Each structure stands twice: as structure tokens, then as C-alpha cells.
MARROZA-843838 format. One record per residue (C-alpha): residue in three letters; z, y, x. Coordinates in steps of 0.5 Angstrom, whole numbers, padded with zeros to 4 digits, always signed. Each point is the difference from the previous one (the first is absolute). Layout:
BEGIN
AlaZYX
...
***
This chain:
BEGIN
Met+0142+0144+0092
Gly+0005+0004+0004
Asn+0006-0001-0005
Asn-0002-0008+0000
Phe+0000+0000+0008
Ile+0007+0003+0000
Lys+0003-0005-0005
Ile-0003-0006+0004
Ala+0003+0003+0006
Trp+0007+0001-0003
Arg+0000-0007-0003
Gln-0002-0003+0007
Ile+0006+0004+0003
Thr+0005-0002-0005
Arg-0003-0007+0000
Asn+0001-0001+0008
Lys+0007+0004+0001
Val+0002-0003+0006
Tyr-0007+0001+0004
Ala-0001+0007-0003
Ala+0007+0002+0002
Ile-0002-0002+0007
Asn-0006+0003+0000
Ile+0002+0007-0003
Ala+0006+0000+0005
Gly-0004-0001+0006
Leu-0005+0005-0002
Ala+0006+0005-0002
Ile+0003-0001+0007
Gly-0007+0001+0003
Ile-0001+0006-0004
Ala+0007+0003+0001
Cys-0001-0001+0008
Gly-0007+0003+0000
Leu+0003+0006-0004
Val+0006+0001+0005
Ile-0005+0000+0006
Tyr-0005+0005-0004
Lys+0006+0005-0001
Ile+0002-0001+0008
Ile-0007+0001+0002
Ser-0001+0006-0004
Tyr+0007+0003+0002
Glu-0001-0001+0007
Ser-0007+0002+0000
Gly+0001+0006-0004
Phe+0004+0004+0005
Asp-0001+0008+0000
Lys-0006-0001-0004
Tyr+0003+0006-0005
His-0002+0005+0005
Lys-0006+0003-0002
Asn-0003+0001+0007
Tyr+0002-0007+0001
Ser-0007-0002+0003
Asn-0001+0006+0005
Ile+0007+0000+0003
Tyr+0001-0004+0007
Arg+0006+0000+0005
Leu-0002+0001+0007
Ile+0002-0006+0004
Ser-0001-0001+0008
Gln-0004-0006+0002
Leu+0004-0003+0007
Glu-0001-0005+0004
Pro+0006-0002+0004
Pro-0001-0006+0005
Gly+0001-0007-0002
Glu+0000+0003-0008
Gly-0007+0001-0001
Ile-0002+0006-0005
Ile+0006+0002-0004
Tyr+0001+0006-0005
Ala+0006+0005+0000
Glu+0001+0005-0006
Ser+0005+0005+0005
Gln-0003+0006+0001
Val+0002+0007+0004
His+0003+0006-0004
Pro-0006+0005+0001
Ile-0006-0004-0002
Gly+0000+0002-0007
Glu-0001+0007+0001
Ala-0005-0001+0006
Ile-0004-0004-0005
Arg+0000+0005-0005
Asn-0002+0005+0005
Asp-0005-0004+0003
Phe-0003-0003-0006
Pro-0001+0006-0005
Gly+0000-0004-0007
Val+0004-0006+0002
Asp+0007+0000-0003
Ala+0006-0003+0004
Val+0007-0001-0001
Met+0005-0002+0005
Thr+0006-0004-0003
Phe+0007-0003+0003
Tyr+0003-0005-0003
Ala+0008+0000+0001
Glu+0002-0005-0005
Lys+0007-0002+0001
Glu+0004+0007+0000
Gln+0006+0003-0003
Ile+0000+0005-0005
Ala+0006+0005-0002
Ile+0001+0004-0006
Glu+0005+0006+0000
Asn+0004+0000-0007
Ser+0003+0007-0002
Asn+0006-0002+0002
Gly-0002+0000+0008
Thr+0000-0008+0000
Phe-0006-0004+0001
Glu-0003-0006-0003
Arg-0004-0004+0005
Tyr-0005-0005-0001
Gln-0004-0005+0004
Glu-0007+0000-0001
Asn-0003-0007+0004
Thr-0007+0002-0003
Gly-0004+0006-0002
Leu+0001+0006+0005
Ala-0006+0003+0003
Tyr-0002+0006+0003
Ala-0007+0003-0001
Glu-0005+0006+0001
Pro-0002+0004-0007
Glu-0006-0003+0000
Ile+0003-0007-0002
Phe-0001+0003-0008
Glu-0007+0001+0001
Ile-0002-0007+0003
Phe+0005-0004-0004
Asp+0001+0000-0008
Phe+0008+0002-0002
Asp+0001+0002-0007
Phe+0005+0006+0001
Leu+0005+0001-0006
Ala+0002+0007+0004
Gly-0002+0004+0005
Asn-0007+0002+0003
Pro-0004-0005+0004
Gln-0003+0005+0003
Asn+0006+0003+0004
Val+0006-0004-0001
Leu+0000-0002+0007
Ser-0003+0007+0003
Asn+0007+0002+0003
Ala+0005-0004+0005
Gly+0006-0003-0004
Ser-0004-0002-0006
Val+0000-0007-0003
Val-0003-0003-0006
Ile+0004-0006-0004
Thr-0002-0005-0005
Ser+0003+0001-0007
Ser+0005-0006+0001
Leu+0003+0003+0006
Ala+0000+0007-0004
Gln+0004-0004-0005
Lys+0005-0004+0005
Tyr+0001+0006+0005
Phe+0001+0006-0005
Asn+0003-0004-0007
Leu-0007+0002-0004
Thr-0003-0003-0006
Pro-0008-0002+0001
Gly-0001+0006-0005
Asn+0003+0005+0005
Val-0002-0002+0007
Ser-0003+0007+0001
Asn+0007+0002+0001
Ala+0000-0003+0007
Leu-0004+0006+0002
Gly+0004+0004+0005
Lys+0005-0005+0001
Ser+0002-0003+0007
Leu+0001-0006+0004
Ser+0002-0002+0007
Val-0004-0005+0004
Asn+0005-0004+0005
Asn+0004+0006+0000
Gln-0005+0003+0005
Lys-0004+0005-0005
Thr+0001+0002-0007
Phe-0007+0000-0004
Thr-0001+0004-0007
Val-0004-0003-0005
Thr-0006+0003-0002
Gly-0004-0005-0004
Val+0002-0007-0004
Ile-0005-0005-0001
Thr-0001-0006-0005
Asp+0003-0007+0004
Thr-0006-0003+0004
Pro-0003-0006-0003
Lys+0003-0007+0004
Asn-0007-0002+0002
Thr+0000+0005+0005
Asp+0000+0000+0008
Leu+0002+0007+0000
Pro+0007-0001-0003
Phe+0002+0007+0000
Thr+0006+0003-0004
Ile+0002+0006+0004
Ile-0005+0004+0003
Ala+0002+0005+0005
Asp-0004+0005+0004
Tyr-0003-0003+0006
Lys+0003+0005+0005
Ser+0007-0001-0002
Gln+0000-0008+0002
Ser+0005+0002+0006
Ala+0005-0002-0005
Ser-0002-0007+0001
Asn-0005+0000+0006
Pro+0004+0003+0006
Tyr-0007-0001+0004
Phe-0004+0004-0004
Asn+0000+0006+0004
Asp-0003+0005-0005
Gly-0006-0005+0000
Thr-0004+0002+0006
Asp+0001-0006+0004
Trp-0007-0003+0001
Gln+0004-0006+0004
Glu+0005-0002-0005
Tyr-0002-0006-0005
Asn+0004-0003-0005
Ser-0002-0005-0005
Ala+0003+0004-0006
Thr-0005+0006+0002
Asn-0006-0001-0004
Cys-0006+0004-0001
Tyr-0004-0001-0007
Leu-0007+0003-0001
Leu-0004+0002-0006
Leu-0008+0000+0002
Pro-0005+0004-0004
Gly-0004-0004-0004
Asp-0006+0001+0004
Val+0003-0002+0007
Ser+0000-0007+0001
Pro+0006-0004+0004
Ala-0005-0003+0005
Asp-0003+0007+0002
Phe+0007+0004+0000
Glu+0003-0006+0005
Asn-0006+0002+0004
Gln+0002+0007+0000
Leu+0007-0002+0002
Lys-0002-0003+0007
Ala-0001+0007+0002
Phe+0006+0003-0003
Ala+0004-0006+0003
Ala-0003+0002+0007
Lys+0002+0007-0001
Tyr+0007-0001-0002
Ile+0003-0006+0003
Gly-0005-0001+0006
Thr-0004-0006+0002
Asp+0004-0003+0005
Ser+0004-0005-0004
Pro-0001-0007+0001
Val+0003-0002-0006
Phe-0002+0005-0005
Lys-0008-0001-0002
Lys-0001+0004-0007
Tyr+0002+0003-0006
Val-0001-0004-0006
Leu+0000+0002-0008
Gln+0004-0005-0004
Pro-0002+0000-0007
Leu+0006+0001-0005
Ser-0002-0006-0003
Glu+0001-0004+0006
Leu+0008+0003+0001
His+0003-0006-0004
Ser-0005-0006+0003
Gly-0003+0003+0007
Arg+0001+0002+0007
Ala+0007+0003+0002
Gln+0006+0001-0004
Asn+0002+0004-0006
Tyr+0006+0004-0002
Gly+0002-0005-0005
His+0000-0005+0006
Arg-0003-0006-0005
Lys-0007-0002+0001
Val-0004-0005-0004
Ser-0007-0002+0003
Glu-0006-0001-0003
Lys+0000-0007+0002
Ala+0006-0001-0004
Tyr-0003+0002-0006
Tyr-0005-0005+0000
Ile+0005-0005+0002
Leu+0004+0001-0006
Gly-0006+0001-0004
Leu-0002-0007+0002
Val+0006-0003-0001
Gly+0000+0003-0008
Leu-0007-0003+0000
Phe+0002-0007+0002
Ile+0006+0000-0005
Ile-0004+0002-0006
Leu-0005-0006+0003
Leu+0005-0005+0000
Ala+0002+0002-0007
Ser-0007-0001-0002
Ile-0001-0007+0004
Asn+0006-0002-0005
Phe-0004+0002-0006
Ile-0006-0003+0002
Asn+0003-0007+0002
Leu+0004-0001-0006
Ser-0006+0003-0004
Thr-0005-0006+0003
Ala+0006-0005-0001
Gln+0001+0001-0007
Ser-0007+0001-0002
Ser+0000-0008-0002
Lys+0005+0002-0006
Arg-0006+0005-0003
Phe-0006-0006+0001
Lys+0000-0001-0008
Glu+0000+0008-0002
Ile-0005+0001+0005
Gly-0004-0005-0002
Val+0000+0002-0008
Arg-0001+0007+0002
Lys-0006-0002+0004
Ile-0003-0005-0006
Thr+0001+0006-0005
Gly-0005+0004+0004
Val+0005+0004+0004
Ser-0004+0003+0007
Lys+0003-0001+0007
Phe+0000+0007+0001
Gln+0005+0001-0007
Leu+0004-0006+0003
Ile+0001+0004+0007
Ser+0001+0006-0004
Gln+0006-0003-0004
Phe+0003-0003+0006
Met-0001+0006+0004
Gly+0003+0004-0005
Glu+0006-0005+0000
Thr+0001+0001+0007
Ile+0000+0008+0000
Leu+0005+0000-0006
Ile+0004-0004+0004
Ser-0001+0005+0006
Tyr+0002+0006-0004
Ile+0006-0004-0003
Ala+0002-0001+0007
Ala-0001+0007+0002
Phe+0004+0003-0005
Ile+0006-0005+0003
Gly-0002+0002+0007
Val+0002+0007-0002
Ala+0007-0002-0001
Ile+0000-0004+0006
Ala-0003+0006+0004
His+0006+0004-0002
Phe+0005-0005+0002
Leu-0004+0000+0007
Phe+0000+0007+0000
Ile+0008+0000+0000
Tyr+0001-0005+0005
Leu-0005+0003+0005
Asp+0003+0007-0001
Glu+0005-0002+0007
Ile-0006-0003+0004
Leu-0005+0005-0001
Gly+0005+0006+0000
Tyr-0003+0003-0007
Arg+0000-0002-0007
Leu-0007-0002-0003
Thr-0001+0002-0007
Leu-0006-0002-0005
Asp+0000+0007-0003
Ile-0006-0001-0004
Leu-0001+0008-0002
Lys+0000+0002+0007
Ser-0004-0006+0003
Pro-0005-0002-0005
Gly-0003-0004+0006
Ser+0006-0005-0001
Ile-0003-0002-0007
Ile-0007+0000+0003
Phe+0002-0005+0005
Leu+0004-0004-0005
Thr-0006+0000-0005
Ile-0006-0002+0005
Ser+0005-0005+0004
Ala+0002-0004-0007
Leu-0008+0000-0002
Leu-0002-0002+0007
Ile+0005-0005+0001
Gly-0001-0003-0007
Ile-0008+0000+0002
Ile+0001-0004+0007
Ser+0006-0005-0003
Gly-0005-0001-0006
Ile-0007-0001+0003
Tyr+0001-0007+0003
Pro+0004-0003-0006
Ser-0005+0003-0005
Ala-0006-0003+0003
Ile+0003-0007+0001
Met+0002+0000-0007
Ala-0006+0003-0003
Gly-0004-0005+0004
Met+0003-0006-0003
Arg-0005-0005-0004
Pro+0001+0000-0007
Val+0000-0008-0001
Gly+0004-0001+0006
Asn+0005+0005-0003
Leu+0001-0003-0006
Lys+0001-0007+0003
Asn+0006+0004+0004
Ser-0004-0001+0007
Leu-0001+0004+0006
Pro-0007-0002+0004
Val+0002-0003+0006
Lys-0004+0006+0004
Asn+0004+0005-0003
Ser+0007-0003+0000
Ser-0001-0001+0008
Asn-0003+0007+0001
Ser+0006+0003-0004
Ile+0005-0004+0004
Ser-0003+0002+0007
Val+0000+0007-0002
Arg+0007+0000-0002
Arg+0002-0004+0006
Ile-0004+0006+0004
Leu+0004+0005-0004
Val+0007-0003+0001
Ile-0001+0000+0007
Gly-0002+0007+0000
Gln+0006+0002-0003
Phe+0004-0003+0005
Val-0004+0003+0006
Ile+0002+0007-0003
Ser+0007-0002-0001
Leu+0001-0003+0007
Val-0003+0006+0003
Leu+0005+0004-0003
Ile+0006-0005+0001
Thr-0002+0000+0008
Gly-0001+0008+0000
Thr+0007+0001-0003
Leu+0003-0005+0005
Val-0004+0003+0006
Met+0003+0007-0002
Gln+0007-0002-0001
Lys+0000-0003+0007
Gln-0003+0007+0003
Ile+0005+0004-0004
His+0006-0005+0002
Tyr-0003+0001+0007
Phe+0000+0008+0000
Leu+0007+0000-0003
Asn+0003-0005+0005
Ala-0004+0001+0007
Asp+0003+0001+0006
Leu-0001+0008+0001
Gly+0003+0000+0006
Phe+0006+0004-0002
Asp+0006-0001-0005
Lys-0001+0003-0007
Glu+0006-0003-0004
Ala+0006+0004-0002
Val-0003+0007+0002
Leu+0000+0006-0004
Ile-0004+0006+0001
Ala+0001+0007-0003
Pro-0004+0006+0002
Leu+0004+0006+0003
Pro+0000+0007-0003
Asp+0002+0003+0007
Ala+0000-0003+0007
Thr+0005+0005+0003
Pro+0003-0004+0006
Ser+0007+0002-0002
Lys-0001-0003-0007
Leu-0003-0006+0002
Asp+0006-0001+0005
Val+0005+0001-0006
Leu-0004-0005-0005
Arg+0000-0005+0006
Ser+0007+0000+0001
Asn+0002+0000-0007
Leu-0004-0006-0002
Leu+0002-0004+0006
Lys+0007+0000-0002
Tyr-0001-0005-0006
Pro+0000-0007+0003
Glu-0006-0002-0004
Ile-0005+0005+0003
Lys-0002-0003+0006
Lys-0005+0005+0004
Ile-0003+0006-0002
Ser-0007+0003+0003
Phe-0003+0007-0001
Glu-0008-0001+0000
Ser-0007+0002-0002
Thr-0001-0006-0003
Ser+0002-0007+0000
Pro-0004-0005+0004
Met-0005-0002-0006
Ala-0002+0006-0004
Asp-0005+0003-0005
Trp-0001+0006+0005
Ser-0001+0002+0007
Val-0001+0005+0005
Ser-0006-0002+0004
Asn-0003+0004+0006
Ser-0004-0002+0006
Ile+0003-0004+0006
Asn-0003+0002+0007
Tyr+0001-0003+0006
Pro-0004+0000+0007
Thr-0004-0007-0002
Leu-0001+0002-0007
Asp-0006+0004-0003
Lys+0003+0006-0003
Asp+0002+0001-0007
Leu-0003-0007-0002
Tyr+0007-0004-0001
Met+0005+0002-0005
Gly+0007-0001+0000
Asn+0005+0000-0005
Leu+0006+0004+0002
Lys+0007-0001-0003
Thr+0006+0004+0001
Ile+0006-0004+0001
Asp+0007+0000+0003
Glu+0004-0004+0005
Asn+0002-0005-0006
Tyr-0007-0001-0003
Leu-0001-0006+0004
Asp+0007-0003-0001
Leu-0001+0001-0008
Tyr-0006-0003-0001
Asn+0001-0005+0005
Leu-0007+0001+0004
Lys-0001-0004+0006
Leu+0001+0004+0007
Ile-0005-0004+0005
Ala+0001+0005+0006
Gly+0003+0006+0002
Lys+0006+0003-0004
Asn+0001+0004-0006
Val-0001+0007-0001
Ser+0006+0005+0002
Glu+0004+0004-0005
Arg-0003+0006+0003
Lys-0005+0003-0004
Asn-0007+0003+0002
Ser+0001-0004+0007
Gly-0007-0003-0001
Glu+0002-0007+0000
Ala-0004-0005-0004
Ile+0000-0007-0002
Val-0007-0003-0001
Asn-0002-0006-0003
Arg-0003-0006+0004
Lys-0007+0002-0003
Ile+0000+0007+0004
Thr+0002-0003+0006
Glu-0006-0005+0000
Leu-0004+0006-0002
Leu+0002+0003+0006
Gly-0002-0006+0004
Phe+0007-0003+0002
Val+0000-0007-0002
Asp+0008+0000+0002
Pro+0004+0005-0004
Asn+0005+0001+0005
Asn-0006+0003+0005
Ala-0001+0005-0006
Ile+0007+0003+0001
Gly+0000+0007+0003
Glu-0007+0001-0002
Ile-0002+0007-0003
Phe-0005+0001-0005
Thr-0002+0006-0005
Tyr+0000+0001-0007
Gly-0004+0004-0005
Arg-0004+0007+0001
Gly+0007+0003+0003
Asn+0000-0005+0005
Leu+0007-0002-0001
Glu+0002-0004+0006
Phe+0004-0007-0001
Asn+0003-0004+0005
Ile+0001-0007-0001
Val+0007-0003+0000
Gly-0001-0006-0004
Val-0004-0005-0003
Val+0001-0003-0007
Glu-0004-0007-0002
Asp-0005+0002-0005
Phe+0002+0001-0007
His-0004+0002-0007
Ala+0000+0008-0001
Gln-0004-0001-0006
Ser-0001-0005-0005
Leu-0003-0007+0001
Gln-0007+0002-0002
Gln-0001+0004+0006
Gln+0000-0001+0007
Leu+0006+0001+0005
Asp+0001+0008+0002
Tyr+0001+0003+0007
Val+0007+0002-0001
Ile+0004+0005+0004
Leu+0007+0000-0001
Ser+0004+0007+0002
Asn+0006+0004+0000
Val-0004+0007-0001
Pro+0004+0005-0004
Phe-0005+0001-0006
Asn-0002-0004-0006
Ile+0007-0003-0002
Lys-0002-0001-0007
Glu+0005-0006-0002
Val+0006-0004+0001
Ala+0001-0007+0001
Val+0006-0004-0002
Lys+0001-0007+0001
Ile+0005-0003-0005
Asn+0004-0006+0003
Pro-0003-0006-0003
Val+0007-0003-0002
Thr+0000+0005-0006
Ala-0007-0002-0002
Ser+0002-0001-0007
Leu-0002+0004-0006
Ala+0007+0003+0000
Gly+0000+0001+0007
Tyr-0006+0004+0001
Asn+0002+0004-0006
Asn+0007+0001+0003
Ser-0004+0002+0007
Ile-0005+0005-0003
Gln+0006+0004-0004
Lys+0003+0001+0006
Ile-0006+0002+0004
Lys-0002+0005-0006
Lys+0007+0003+0000
Glu+0000+0002+0008
Trp-0007+0002-0002
Gly+0002+0005-0005
Asp+0005+0003+0004
Ile-0005+0001+0006
Phe-0006+0002-0004
Pro+0003+0003-0007
Glu-0007+0003-0002
Ala-0004-0007+0001
Ile-0001-0006-0005
Phe+0002-0006+0004
Asn-0007-0004-0001
Tyr+0000-0007+0004
Asn-0004-0006+0000
Phe+0001-0007+0003
Leu-0005-0002+0006
Asp-0001-0007-0002
Lys-0002+0003-0007
Lys-0004+0006+0002
Ile-0004-0005+0005
Ala-0001-0005-0006
Gly-0003+0006-0004
Phe-0006+0000+0005
Tyr-0002-0006-0003
Asn+0000+0002-0007
Ser-0007+0000-0001
Gln-0001-0007+0002
Thr+0006-0002-0004
Asn-0002+0002-0006
Thr-0007-0003+0001
Phe+0003-0006+0001
Lys+0004+0000-0006
Leu-0006+0002-0004
Ile-0004-0006+0003
Arg+0006-0004-0002
Leu+0000+0002-0007
Phe-0007-0002-0001
Ala+0000-0006+0004
Val+0006-0003-0005
Ile-0005+0003-0006
Ala-0006-0004+0003
Leu+0004-0006+0001
Leu+0003+0001-0007
Ile-0007+0000-0003
Ala-0003-0006+0003
Ser+0006-0004-0002
Leu-0001+0002-0007
Gly-0007-0002+0001
Leu+0002-0007+0003
Tyr+0005-0001-0006
Gly-0005+0001-0005
Leu-0005-0004+0004
Ile+0005-0006+0001
Ser+0002+0000-0007
Phe-0007+0000-0003
Ile-0002-0006+0005
Ala+0006-0004-0002
Asn-0001+0001-0007
Gln-0008-0003+0002
Lys+0003-0006+0003
Ile+0005-0002-0005
Lys-0004-0006-0001
Glu-0001-0002+0007
Ile+0007+0001+0002
Gly+0002-0005-0006
Ile-0005-0005+0003
Arg+0003+0001+0007
Lys+0007-0001-0002
Val-0002-0006-0005
Asn-0003-0003+0007
Gly+0006+0001+0004
Ala+0000+0007+0003
Asn+0006+0003+0001
Ile+0002+0008-0001
Ala-0001+0002+0008
Glu-0007-0003-0001
Val-0002+0004-0006
Met+0003+0006+0003
Ala-0004-0001+0006
Met-0006-0001-0004
Leu+0001+0006-0003
Asn+0002+0004+0006
Ile-0005-0002+0005
Asn-0006+0004-0001
Phe+0005+0007+0000
Ile+0002-0002+0007
Lys-0007-0001+0002
Trp-0002+0007-0003
Ile+0006+0003+0004
Ala-0001-0003+0006
Val-0007+0002+0000
Ala+0002+0007-0002
Phe+0005+0000+0006
Val-0006-0002+0005
Ile-0004+0006-0003
Ser+0005+0005+0000
Thr+0003-0001+0007
Pro-0005+0003+0004
Val-0001+0006-0005
Ala+0007+0001+0000
Trp+0001+0000+0008
Tyr-0006+0005+0000
Ala+0003+0005-0005
Met+0007+0000+0003
His-0003+0000+0007
Lys-0004+0006-0001
Trp+0007+0003-0004
Leu+0004-0001+0006
Glu-0005+0004+0005
Asn+0003+0006-0003
Phe+0006-0001+0004
Ala+0002+0001+0007
Tyr+0005-0006+0000
Lys-0001-0005-0005
Thr+0003-0007-0002
Ser-0004-0006+0001
Leu-0005-0004-0005
Asn+0004-0007+0001
Trp-0003-0006-0003
Trp+0006-0001-0005
Ile-0001+0006-0004
Phe-0007-0003-0002
Ala+0004-0007-0001
Leu+0006+0003-0004
Ala-0005+0004-0005
Gly-0004-0006-0001
Gly+0007-0004-0001
Leu+0002+0005-0005
Ala-0007+0000-0004
Leu+0000-0007+0000
Gly+0008-0001-0002
Ile-0001+0005-0006
Ala-0007-0003-0002
Leu+0004-0007+0000
Leu+0006+0003-0004
Thr-0005+0003-0005
Val-0004-0006-0002
Ser+0005-0006+0002
Trp+0004+0002-0007
Gln-0006-0001-0004
Ser-0002-0006+0004
Trp+0007-0003-0001
Lys+0000+0001-0007
Ala-0007-0003-0001
Ala+0002-0006+0005
Thr+0007-0002-0004
Arg-0003+0001-0007
Asn+0000-0007-0004
Pro-0007-0003+0001
Val+0000-0003-0008
Glu+0000+0007-0002
Ala-0007+0001+0003
Leu-0003-0007-0001
Arg+0003-0001-0007
Tyr-0007+0001-0004
Glu-0004-0003+0005
***
């Protein structure tokens, strides 16, 4: 019986090659997209699960309530807190980590020369407890004591091979060798570990002992300061199995009162963040990349919708073609075949097609894996041996898709009456019901497609807004390079040497550019303000900063060349905070900053500008010529040379002068506009992903329309012939065939518009500064869907309308 079912199913496929191809292609694309989305969600939700204590590891974060911002969570902690937790809570393991990220490594050769490497990720400083809490696979060294001594460092196998010219089999030879960090401190390799997996929010490739972090962090101060917070400083805890997170959080209330007091107006309490939440939840992580749980659900829904589109195609074409099998069904019923056997036969055909589509879908998925590599930042693989879940997903998906796609057409065909079947007629009731269901399914297809198209257009508009909004400063043609040495005499020589080139317009030495991914943040205190309630973003600048970035001075004057003068330029938002409607009235006012009560005299006011990405509100910004935190140089390149060759020529000149002044440092630079664009990589990649799936959804819907119009045109051959004989022209025939599709898309547009508006309105709520949801976005989405649909059906309509009526009526 089984073999007979397969033979009949295969005969149906080969007999209706076009429709079978459309069905298989649609299902294959749908299954491929489903597989891709399954792999993305599996990868993103699998971060750090390889640690055996995964479910008992937590990060200590702080719940804060700054005015006007609601509840926020901060990952930054003070250096001594780990040791204090270990002392006050025996049995609870705690480890402090400081992630330095972008540092320069130097390896001394036997001849006294150095090989220098710029490591933009991976350098961390950690306490020895890190290897008790987290799992690292050691190839050499003893995890019990590798970080016990000052100047100890553990590196990955890849770095051991790169730094010391070793092979994978002899990386243990790296033990005892030395490396220098930022030309500040020399470390001795005491351990080698396997490379950490890509799906981790602890992307450590170099782990140095915590007490030696002054090589990267000049504010470490032996790690005893209970006031020095830094977002790069995190505290991780391993709770015993019998201690609940809620109970421990309650115990931390007394701990917080003991060490940091109860008078902070912003700090509310310590919170335990599960390791599983680092990649999707509150606060930032060391990977600087988060994917919210909501995104998993949205992506899963998109995959489900695409598979549903493919299933709808199958249902529509199967019910439309059911009339071709009238006689077969009638004969089989008369010969005693039961309704259950007919349903089983038709379901078997559908499931067979579904598994054929799944096999083809795997090949399509491989191409999508390659295409998505750049968008996702990692390569997806099927990897059947290591990931049997992919095979299980494919097997179950193909079966469910086959059942869902086949259940309705099977019931329709099995329910036909034998006598009517043998007369080649379908009962009027069944016929009208099939058409009604078909209409609903086509409308449903285009509702899904229109929502995806609208979402893509809104995302594109928001990203365009991010990249082109007026930030309040000039970001174009500004090269930024971190300074290895801020000695004033060296900076003066660098400035003088660079300005001799005509294409170098301006130079400024600063802590950060106007918009940056880090900041110095401390409290602003003034007689009219509550103490330590409002936080200010302090940027170290020089007298050239305003001019280079074209910041608008609206009151007062620029800072002087003299360092440590106490002069400060503030933004308009601070003057309003201090109670001055007119910025000019704030000139000469004095306020204090931070726990050290650093005193600033307001000498100027600039118009508000964005110091963080447009996802956040405006900061209270202080610009001062203090003598500390001079971290980088900004070079404004003359726009006249704003071509690729011109920029490259300018960069080479800067690099030469850099090498003369800082011979021990790598010239590592970036352009400000590119850096700012990087703040929105997550949204840009989401847009590209949704755009891809929107195009695929339209493709699947168009395949279905093509098959449906082809069938309808064939069914109406005689009617078209009669109409043409009676004088109907080509346009009238095409209108007759197309009008229903136009009506269906119009209905889909009416349904999809409020759904898309609500979904994109909620998405835009994630950003402090956002684009508007204009009416034309929805009109454009509807126009695109209608245009593509008409292009799809009009070709078949035109072929039917231009056919010679004699061919259709020859035997009538």
C-alpha cells in the first residue's frame, strides 16, 4: 500500500510539473528561511551555555533611578566589591573583571626588536577566581595558580601561535615567554587556553592578573577605591545551589548600606543578573552586542509567517487543481476506497512534496548562510554531527508543513461525490466554499507581505534618520586616533608637524569626540540642585575643539590655552538645569563636579548636541581644558582632498609624523562618521535581515499568484473565447482576470495598515529620537505589493487574452 501511495504521488508530481515546481519552490524557500531563523535563534540564545555552572552564575548590576530617566541598570562596579563579597558571604564565589579591549601588544624578538600587534578585542584583567567560576579549557598551565602572581597572563592558543610562532601542537612552549601591554608593563605567560567560542559575552583572548591593570587603566589605584566606577569593571558571582537569587539580593541591601551608604539619591539596590540574560537583558555586556528576547519572538514570527505563505500557496493550488482529479477520485470511491484512505493518499502526496522541498531547502539555506555572513557577523553552519537539533527541526518542520498544507485540500477532494466526479462537475456549494477559502488565504498572504514591506520601509527611514540627523556638530572628514602618550611637549610637536600640511585643517587633543561610546560621568552640584542627583558628561578639550567640530557657541567665550584653569563650557541643557532661561546669565556661575568637588567656572555655553547615540536622550555636557583624560587626537582633513586617493595620501602623512613622535606605538585610527555609523550596526543589520525576508515573502506570494492565475486562465479558456467572439477586447479580458486580485490586495492593504502601524510604532518607542510614521510609507508599501502582483498576473492574463478564440471553441 505504501509503495502504491508513493507511485501515485510521484505520478501526480510529474504529470503537473509546473504546479509541482511552484509548490516545491515555495515550500523549499519557506523551509530554508525557517531553518536559517532557527539557526540564528539557536546561536543567539546559546551564549555562554558551555559553562557548567551556567544556571548559577550571575553578574552584579546596580538599579539606578536618575531624574527623568526612570529605572535603569548599570553594569559598572567598584574594584574592591568582589573581595568584600567573598569576605562577607562565605561560600559565594565572586570575581572582578576589567575589559580593556583595544590595546597594543609588543613581543620582543631575540635581536632586541619588537613585533607589535593591535588587539581591538579580547584583553581582560581578572582575579584568580575567574577559573573557578567560568570554564576555560587549559592546554598549558595550572588554572589554580596561573593568576596568583603579579604580571601573570593567560592567552589563547591562537595568540600563542601568532605571538611566538608556534604550532597548535606545541603552544605549551609559550609558557614563560613575555609580552608587553601598551609599552607600560611586561607580563609573563603562565597559561594557554583553547580559543573561546564565538557565542560568548566574555570574549577574552588575553587574561591578565587583576592587580596589574594599571597598564590599561590609569585610575585603578590598587583597586581600593569605593568611588571609582567604570563600565568595563564587572563583578560575577557563583551562588551555591541552595542559595536563591532573591534571598541573596535581600542580603545585599545591608551589604550596600555598609559599604556605599544609604544617602545616594540615584542608587537604589544591587540586582543579580543571570548569565543567561547578559546577551539579551539589562545593562551592556563586553561584547557590546545584545539581542532582546522580543527580537527572538519577532524573528520566530517572521519565519512562521514565511512558512505559512508557502503553505497557503500549496493549499490554493491544490484546491484549484482538485477538479483535474474528479474522475480519479470517483473511480476510486466506486471501487471501494474509503474516505480515510483517500485522505491518507492525498496527505502522503503532500508530505512527500514537503520532504522533497526540505531537501532542496537545505541547499538554499547554505546560500543564505553565506549571504548572511556579513550581516550577522558570524557564519551559520548546519553541522549535523555537532547539532542534531537541525535535523530534528527539518524532520518535524517538513512533517508539520506537509500536514498543515495537505489537510484542507485532502478533505475537500476526499469529500467529493462519486457521481458528480465522474461527470467532471464540482458541487456548487463546495466550489464556492473553495473560492472563499482561497480568497481569504490570498488576502492573508498579502497582509503578511505588506506588514513586512512596511516594516522594512520604516526601518530604512529610521536608519537614514540616524545617519543623517543634525547632531549639533560636524562629523565629516575627522580622523580620530588614540594617543599612546599625552606628554604636552610631544603633543605640541605632533600638532606643529601635522599643520604644515595644507590638507590638515585643524587638530584637537581631547578625551572623546562630541559623540562617543564612553564617557566620564559624575554628579553636578549647585546650590539650587539636590546633591549628587544630576550626572554630567565631562569631556576634556583644548582651545581648538569647538572650531574643529563646529560646535555653536551661543554665549560667553572659548576656553583658554592654559590648562587647569577651572574654565568650563557647558551645553544649553545644563544652563536650564541651573535655572537660567538666558544662557548669557549663566556666564561666571560656579558649580562643583564629582566626589572630589572639582570646581568649574562657566565661561561659555554651546548649543545642545548629541553626546550619545540617538537612542538616548541629550546629556548634561561639560567641556573643560582640565589636564587629565587626554586620550586621543582629532584631525580635520581638508574637504578639498575628500576623495579616496586624497584621504589615503593624508593618512600616510599623518602616519609618518606619528611614527616619528611615537615610534613604539601602532597608528590605529578611525573616521568619526564611520565610528558613529557603527553605533547603529544592530539596527542596520536588523533592517537588512527583515528586508531579505520581506523580499522572500513577496517572492513566495508572487509564485502563488502566478500559479493561481495560470490555473484560472486555463479554466476560463472557453469563457474568454466566447467573450472575444462577442467583441471583448484584450484590455477587457485582462481586467476580468485581474480584478479579483486587485480587490484582494486592497482588502489586504486595509487589514495590514493598522497592524503595521502599531508594530512599527512600538519599535520606534525604543529610540529617544525617531522618524515619523508618514502616510506615504503605507501607500508606498501598498503600491509596491499591488505593482508586483499585477506584474505577476498580467503576463498570464495577457497570454490568455491574446489567444485565438477558435482554439478554445473548435470542438464546441
